[in-house]
C-alpha positions in Angstrom: -32.2 6.7 57.9 -30.6 7.7 54.6 -30.6 5.1 51.9 -27.5 4.6 49.7 -28.2 5.6 46.1 -28.1 2.7 43.7 -25.5 2.7 41.0 -26.9 4.5 38.0 -27.2 2.5 34.8 -25.2 3.4 31.8 -26.6 6.4 30.0 -28.7 5.6 26.9 -26.3 7.6 24.8 -23.3 5.6 26.0 -25.1 2.3 25.5 -26.1 3.3 22.0 -22.6 4.4 21.1 -21.2 1.1 22.4 -23.7 -0.9 20.4 -22.8 1.1 17.3 -19.1 0.3 17.8 -19.8 -3.4 18.3 -22.0 -3.4 15.2 -19.3 -1.8 13.2 -16.7 -4.2 14.4 -18.9 -7.1 13.3 -19.8 -5.4 10.0 -16.2 -4.7 9.1 -14.5 -7.6 10.8 -12.6 -9.0 7.9 -11.1 -5.7 6.7 -10.2 -4.7 10.3 -8.0 -7.8 10.3 -6.3 -6.4 7.2 -5.7 -2.8 8.1 -6.7 -2.5 11.8 -8.7 0.1 13.7 -6.5 3.0 12.6 -6.7 2.0 9.0 -10.5 1.8 9.2 -10.6 5.2 10.9 -8.6 6.7 8.1 -11.0 5.1 5.6 -14.0 6.5 7.4 -12.5 10.0 7.3 -11.9 9.9 3.6 -13.7 12.0 1.1 -13.8 10.7 -2.5 -14.7 12.6 -5.6 -15.7 10.7 -8.7 -15.7 12.5 -12.0 -18.1 10.8 -14.4 -20.4 8.0 -13.2 -19.4 5.6 -15.9 -19.7 1.8 -15.4 -16.0 1.8 -14.3 -16.5 4.8 -12.0 -19.5 3.4 -10.2 -17.8 0.0 -9.8 -14.9 1.7 -8.1 -17.2 3.6 -5.8 -19.1 0.5 -5.0 -15.9 -1.2 -3.8 -15.1 1.8 -1.6 -18.6 2.3 -0.1 -18.9 -1.3 1.0 -15.9 -1.1 3.3 -17.1 2.3 4.7 -15.4 5.4 3.2 -16.6 8.6 4.9 -18.3 10.3 2.0 -18.3 10.7 -1.8 -19.3 13.2 -4.4 -20.1 12.4 -8.0 -19.4 15.1 -10.6 -21.2 14.3 -13.9 -23.2 16.5 -16.3 -24.5 13.7 -18.5 -27.9 12.2 -18.7 -28.5 8.4 -18.5 -28.6 6.7 -21.9 -29.6 3.2 -23.0 -25.9 2.4 -23.3 -25.4 3.3 -19.7 -28.2 1.0 -18.6 -26.7 -1.8 -20.7 -23.3 -1.8 -18.9 -24.0 -0.2 -15.5 -25.7 -2.4 -12.9 -26.5 0.7 -10.8 -28.9 2.1 -13.4 -32.3 0.9 -14.6 -34.5 1.6 -17.6 -36.4 4.1 -15.5 -33.2 6.1 -15.2 -32.9 6.9 -18.9 -33.0 10.7 -19.5 -32.4 11.5 -15.9 -29.2 12.9 -14.3 -26.6 10.2 -14.3 -24.9 11.7 -11.2 -28.2 11.8 -9.3 -29.3 8.2 -10.3 -26.0 6.6 -9.5 -25.7 8.4 -6.2 -29.2 7.2 -5.1 -28.4 3.6 -5.9 -24.9 3.6 -4.4 -26.1 5.1 -1.1 -28.3 2.0 -0.6 -25.1 -0.1 -0.2 -24.0 1.2 3.1 -25.9 3.4 5.6 -22.6 4.5 7.2 -21.6 6.4 4.1 -22.9 9.8 2.9 -22.9 11.0 -0.6 -24.0 13.8 -2.9 -23.7 14.8 -6.5 -23.1 17.8 -8.8 -24.7 17.8 -12.1 -22.0 19.6 -14.1 -19.1 18.7 -16.4 -15.7 18.6 -14.8 -14.3 21.1 -17.3 -16.9 23.8 -16.4 -16.4 23.1 -12.7 -12.6 23.6 -13.1 -13.3 27.0 -14.7 -15.9 28.2 -12.2 -14.6 26.8 -8.9 -11.2 25.0 -9.2 -10.8 24.9 -5.4 -13.7 22.5 -5.3 -11.5 19.5 -6.0 -8.9 20.4 -3.3 -11.1 19.3 -0.4 -11.0 15.6 -1.3 -8.8 12.9 0.0 -8.6 11.2 -3.5 -10.0 12.3 -6.8 -11.1 9.6 -9.4 -11.4 10.5 -13.1 -12.9 8.2 -15.7 -13.3 8.8 -19.4 -12.0 12.4 -19.2 -10.7 14.1 -22.4 -7.0 14.7 -22.5 -7.2 18.5 -22.1 -9.5 18.4 -19.0 -7.4 15.7 -17.5 -4.2 17.8 -17.8 -6.0 20.8 -16.2 -7.1 18.6 -13.3 -3.7 17.1 -12.9 -2.0 20.5 -12.7 -4.4 21.6 -10.1 -4.0 18.6 -7.8 -0.3 17.9 -8.2 1.0 20.8 -6.1 -1.5 19.9 -3.4 -0.3 16.3 -3.4 -3.9 15.1 -3.6 -3.9 11.7 -5.3 -5.5 11.6 -8.7 -6.4 8.1 -10.0 -7.2 8.1 -13.7 -9.1 5.0 -14.9 -10.7 3.8 -18.0 -12.2 0.7 -19.5 -12.0 0.6 -23.3 -13.4 -2.6 -24.8 -11.3 -5.4 -23.4 -8.6 -3.1 -22.2 -8.4 -1.5 -18.7 -6.0 1.2 -17.6 -5.2 3.0 -14.3 -2.7 5.8 -13.6 -1.9 7.1 -10.1 -0.7 10.7 -10.2 0.8 12.1 -6.9 4.0 13.8 -5.9 4.8 11.7 -2.9 3.4 8.7 -1.0 4.9 7.5 2.3 4.1 4.0 3.5 4.7 3.0 7.1 2.8 -0.4 7.1 3.9 -2.0 3.9 2.9 -5.5 5.0 5.7 -7.4 3.2 4.8 -11.0 2.3 8.0 -12.6 3.8 9.8 -11.2 6.8 12.4 -12.6 9.1 11.9 -12.3 12.9 14.0 -9.5 14.4 16.0 -11.5 16.9 19.4 -9.6 16.8 21.4 -12.8 17.5 24.3 -11.3 15.6 24.3 -8.3 18.0 22.4 -9.3 21.1 21.5 -6.6 23.5 22.6 -6.7 27.1 19.4 -7.9 28.8 19.1 -10.8 26.3 22.8 -11.7 26.9 22.3 -11.8 30.7 19.2 -13.9 30.4 20.8 -16.5 28.2 24.0 -16.6 30.2 21.9 -17.3 33.4 20.5 -20.5 31.9 22.6 -23.6 32.2 21.5 -26.4 29.8 23.6 -29.0 31.7 21.7 -28.5 34.9 18.2 -28.7 33.4 15.8 -31.6 33.7 14.9 -33.5 30.6 11.6 -31.6 30.4 13.3 -28.2 30.8 16.0 -29.1 28.2 13.4 -30.0 25.6 11.4 -26.8 26.2 14.1 -24.3 26.1 13.3 -21.6 23.5 15.3 -22.0 20.3 16.5 -18.4 20.5 18.3 -19.3 23.7 19.8 -22.4 22.1 21.0 -20.5 19.1 22.7 -17.8 21.1 24.3 -20.3 23.5 25.8 -22.4 20.7 26.7 -19.3 18.7 28.8 -18.2 21.7 30.5 -21.6 21.7 31.2 -21.4 18.0 32.6 -17.9 18.2 34.9 -18.9 21.0 36.4 -21.5 18.6 36.5 -19.3 15.5 38.1 -16.0 16.5 34.8 -14.4 17.5 33.3 -14.8 14.0 29.9 -16.4 13.4 29.3 -19.1 10.7 29.7 -17.2 7.4 29.3 -19.7 4.5 27.3 -22.8 3.7 30.0 -25.2 5.0 30.4 -23.3 8.3 26.6 -23.1 8.8 26.3 -26.8 8.2 29.0 -27.4 10.8 27.1 -25.2 13.2 23.9 -27.2 12.6 25.9 -30.4 13.5 27.1 -28.7 16.7 23.4 -28.0 17.6 22.5 -31.6 16.8 25.2 -32.7 19.2 23.4 -30.9 22.0 20.3 -33.1 21.8 20.0 -35.4 24.8 20.4 -39.1 24.2 18.7 -42.0 26.1 20.4 -44.8 27.9 20.8 -46.7 24.6 22.6 -43.8 23.0 19.6 -42.8 20.8 18.9 -39.1 20.5 15.7 -37.9 22.2 13.0 -36.1 20.2 13.6 -32.5 21.1 11.5 -30.3 18.9 13.1 -27.1 20.1 16.5 -28.2 18.8 14.9 -29.1 15.4 13.4 -25.6 15.4 16.9 -24.1 16.1 18.5 -26.1 13.3 15.8 -25.0 10.8 16.2 -21.3 11.9 20.0 -21.2 11.5 20.1 -19.6 8.1 17.4 -17.0 9.0 18.7 -16.2 12.4 22.3 -15.6 11.3 21.4 -13.0 8.7 23.3 -9.9 9.8 21.2 -7.0 11.0 21.3 -4.3 8.3 19.3 -1.2 7.2 17.2 -2.2 4.2 18.0 -0.4 1.0 14.6 1.2 0.8 15.0 2.6 4.3 18.5 3.8 3.6 17.1 5.8 0.7 14.5 7.4 2.9 17.2 8.3 5.5 19.4 10.0 2.8 16.4 11.9 1.3 16.6 15.7 1.7 13.1 15.7 3.3 14.5 13.5 6.0 17.9 15.3 6.5 16.4 18.7 6.5 13.0 18.8 8.3 10.9 21.9 7.7 7.9 23.4 9.5 5.8 21.9 6.7 7.3 18.4 7.1 4.8 15.6 7.5 4.9 13.4 10.6 6.5 10.7 8.4 9.6 12.7 7.7 9.9 13.9 11.3 9.7 10.3 12.5 12.2 9.3 9.8 14.7 11.9 10.9 14.4 10.9 14.6 14.9 7.2 13.6 17.9 8.1 11.5 19.4 9.9 14.5 18.7 6.9 16.7 20.4 4.6 14.3 23.5 6.8 14.3 23.6 7.0 18.1 21.8 4.6 20.5 21.0 2.1 17.9 24.7 1.7 16.9 23.8 1.2 13.3 20.5 -0.8 13.8 16.9 0.2 13.6 14.7 0.1 16.7 13.9 -3.5 17.8 10.5 -4.7 16.7 9.9 -6.4 20.0 8.1 -9.5 18.8 9.3 -13.1 18.7 7.9 -16.0 16.7 6.0 -18.9 18.3 8.3 -21.7 19.4 8.5 -24.9 21.4 9.0 -23.7 25.0 7.4 -23.8 28.4 5.2 -20.8 29.1 7.4 -19.4 31.8 10.5 -19.0 29.8 8.7 -18.1 26.6 7.0 -15.2 28.4 10.3 -14.2 30.0 12.0 -14.1 26.6 9.0 -12.2 25.1 9.2 -9.6 27.9 12.9 -9.1 27.3 12.4 -8.3 23.6 9.3 -6.1 24.4 11.2 -4.2 27.1 14.1 -3.5 24.7 11.7 -2.3 22.1 10.1 0.0 24.6 13.5 1.5 25.4 14.1 2.1 21.7 10.7 3.7 21.3 11.4 6.0 24.3 14.7 7.1 22.8 13.1 7.9 19.5 10.2 9.7 21.2 12.6 12.0 22.9 14.2 12.8 19.6 10.8 13.3 17.9 9.8 15.8 20.7 13.1 17.7 20.3 12.7 18.0 16.5 9.1 19.2 16.9 10.2 21.9 19.4 13.0 22.9 17.0 10.4 23.3 14.2 8.3 25.5 16.5 5.6 22.9 17.1 4.2 21.4 20.2 6.1 18.4 21.5 3.0 16.2 21.5 2.0 17.0 17.9 2.8 13.4 17.0 0.9 11.0 19.3 2.8 8.1 21.0 0.7 5.6 19.1 2.0 6.9 15.8 5.6 6.8 17.0 5.2 3.2 18.3 3.7 2.1 15.0 6.5 3.7 13.0 9.2 2.1 15.2 7.5 -1.3 14.8 7.5 -1.0 11.1 10.8 0.8 10.6 12.3 -2.0 8.5 9.4 -1.9 6.1 9.1 1.8 5.3 8.5 2.6 1.6 8.5 5.9 -0.3 7.0 6.4 -3.8 7.7 9.5 -5.8 5.5 10.0 -8.8 5.5 11.9 -12.1 3.0 14.5 -13.1 0.7 14.1 -16.1 2.4 17.1 -17.7 5.8 15.3 -17.4 4.2 12.1 -18.8 2.8 14.0 -21.8 6.1 15.8 -22.5 8.7 13.1 -21.7 12.4 13.8 -21.6 14.6 12.2 -24.1 15.7 9.6 -21.5 12.2 8.8 -20.5 11.1 8.6 -24.2 13.8 6.1 -24.9 12.6 4.1 -21.9 9.1 4.2 -23.1 10.2 3.0 -26.5 11.9 0.1 -24.8 8.5 -1.2 -23.7 7.7 -1.7 -27.4 10.7 -4.0 -28.1 8.2 -6.9 -27.7 5.4 -6.2 -30.2 2.9 -8.2 -28.2 3.6 -6.5 -24.9 0.5 -5.1 -23.1 2.4 -1.8 -23.0 1.2 -1.4 -26.6 -2.2 -0.5 -25.3 -0.8 2.5 -23.4 0.3 4.1 -26.7 -3.0 3.1 -28.4 -5.0 4.7 -25.6 -2.9 7.9 -26.0 -3.7 7.8 -29.7 -7.4 7.4 -28.9 -7.2 10.5 -26.7 -5.6 12.4 -29.6 -8.3 11.1 -32.0 -11.0 12.4 -29.6 -9.3 15.8 -29.4 -9.3 16.1 -33.1 -12.7 14.7 -34.0 -14.7 15.2 -30.8 -15.7 11.5 -30.9 -14.1 8.1 -30.3 -12.9 5.9 -33.1 -15.4 3.3 -34.2 -18.4 5.1 -32.6 -20.3 4.4 -35.9 -20.1 1.0 -37.5 -19.9 2.3 -41.0 -16.8 4.3 -40.2 -14.6 1.7 -38.6 -12.3 1.2 -41.6 -12.0 5.0 -42.1 -11.3 5.5 -38.4 -8.5 2.8 -38.6 -6.6 5.1 -40.9 -7.2 8.2 -38.8 -6.2 6.3 -35.6 -3.0 5.1 -37.2 -2.2 8.7 -38.1 -2.8 9.8 -34.5 -0.7 6.9 -33.2 2.2 7.9 -35.5 1.9 11.5 -34.3 2.2 10.4 -30.6 5.2 8.2 -31.3 6.9 10.9 -33.4 6.4 13.5 -30.7 8.1 11.2 -28.2 10.8 10.3 -30.7 9.9 6.6 -30.5 10.6 4.5 -33.6 8.4 1.4 -33.4 5.8 -0.4 -35.4 2.6 -1.4 -33.7 0.7 -4.2 -35.3 -2.2 -3.0 -37.4 -4.5 -5.7 -35.8 -4.3 -3.8 -32.5 -5.3 -0.5 -34.2 -8.3 -2.3 -35.8 -9.2 -3.8 -32.4 -9.3 -0.4 -30.7 -11.6 0.9 -33.5 -13.9 -2.1 -33.2 -14.3 -1.4 -29.5 -15.9 2.0 -30.3 -15.1 3.3 -26.7 -17.5 0.7 -25.3 -17.3 -0.2 -21.6 -17.7 -3.9 -21.0 -19.1 -4.5 -17.6 -16.7 -7.5 -16.9 -13.7 -5.2 -17.6 -15.2 -2.3 -15.7 -15.8 -4.6 -12.7 -12.3 -5.8 -12.7 -10.8 -2.3 -12.9 -13.3 -1.2 -10.3 -12.0 -3.8 -7.8 -8.3 -3.2 -8.6 -8.7 0.6 -8.4 -10.6 0.5 -5.1 -7.8 -1.6 -3.7 -5.2 1.0 -4.7 -7.3 3.8 -3.2 -7.5 2.0 0.1 -3.7 1.8 0.1 -3.4 5.5 -0.6 -5.9 6.4 2.2 -4.6 4.1 4.9 -0.9 4.4 4.0 -0.8 0.7 4.2 0.5 -1.8 1.6 2.4 -0.5 -1.4 0.4 0.9 -4.4 1.6 0.4 -7.9 3.9 3.0 -9.5 2.4 4.4 -11.6 0.5 2.9 -14.6 -1.4 -0.4 -14.7 -2.8 -2.0 -17.9 -5.2 -4.9 -18.0 -5.7 -7.0 -21.1 -9.1 -8.7 -20.9 -8.4 -10.8 -24.0 -5.5 -12.7 -22.4 -6.3 -12.1 -18.8 -2.8 -10.6 -18.3 -1.7 -7.3 -16.9 1.5 -5.2 -16.7 2.7 -2.3 -14.6 4.7 0.5 -16.2 6.6 3.4 -14.5 5.9 6.3 -16.8 
């Protein structure tokens, strides 16, 4: 008699992979809640290049290694000095005299076994001359304490490739960051305050039929008090429109009257006292929000009118193809509206009707996604690409976040260093307030000019501080004159920059390290909106400012 084979246990390889996935979910639990599985996947595929393992640079890498970037490379030709040990927690006294790139790489790799890293013991300038294509393979390039000339060469190399370059420095109590990239598209901008997408001003057919089928007058007390507020709003809105020439409440007085109409719908007991019906209270509170007309946000309208959206090309990214398909949807099936998000807020309701209402919104959202998917596939074929080039999951994510799309267009370092007359005038405007933190932007530019001329930073030697103050003022005047800016910067600020002597304070480096890592995560995941384009931190006052340069 033949015996039936027992079910084979899961293969060791599969069990091991499942365990690894579970361990990763547990390890990265908090950040997964922020940017999701797809965001984490993008992070784990990122390759980061750090130029110069300064205190600021290693702090940035630390904050990227901990959440699990894919890999990093440190480019640094310097040896570890006593000064490095004094301000960099990733170096020890035993590191003095050794390769700074190698030592910091070894210590950083101890932070997360999921991350791989290597180093190149060479100056960025020499690497740019010998193998400029080296930097083109990275997701993001970080540059710290780079001379002006080398920085401009690096910027001109990465700009046409649209590879983000983040320039960071800590200079005494001052920190500065500059994001350099041509274009950055954000699908999941995660705005702080959003209104539910209920479409009560233009209800779709399935929602209308569902609401019309419910008769409040025939409901039991229990059913009446647990009717979703969306149903209540739409029913009473229909009554209001019937009495006001088909127009919804449009001003404060009319909306107040509409709220009174809703209050009149609350059941009363035998003594004439209104019952406590929380769903009606929710409806009254939601009036102002729910009656906001459905419109295309201005940021999204700008994207739709952009040439990259109107005229897709073979080289167009998935963002622009999806934007064009969505634009066509708005102009046709959407009748002027974006695809429905498909989610409804929590509300007082019985489970049956809440789920029914939820399904109605989700089904309409699926129909909108299907319409846009067809348009995406047609555009892809027209561009000579496979119709499944953009996965369904990406289309769905785009549709869900269509109201929150953001586009950032940057300026190159070359443009920044040679500003137009209009831009120079705008830059000068930042100095109208003599105590604005924008002052430090110009002072840091003067410091770069000082380094170019004297091959050292001002105040490097204590006995030359006063002499360097005069030299730095001359460099500052030259920078302002080149940009046709007529402004007086307080001498005390010039003195302060010289007293810093290009020192990196660990507290400032740590702050900039955390802030910069946060911006890099935004760039990698295309979630949340990065600053555009320069950030200055004043460690003396604890204040900061963002400038668009």
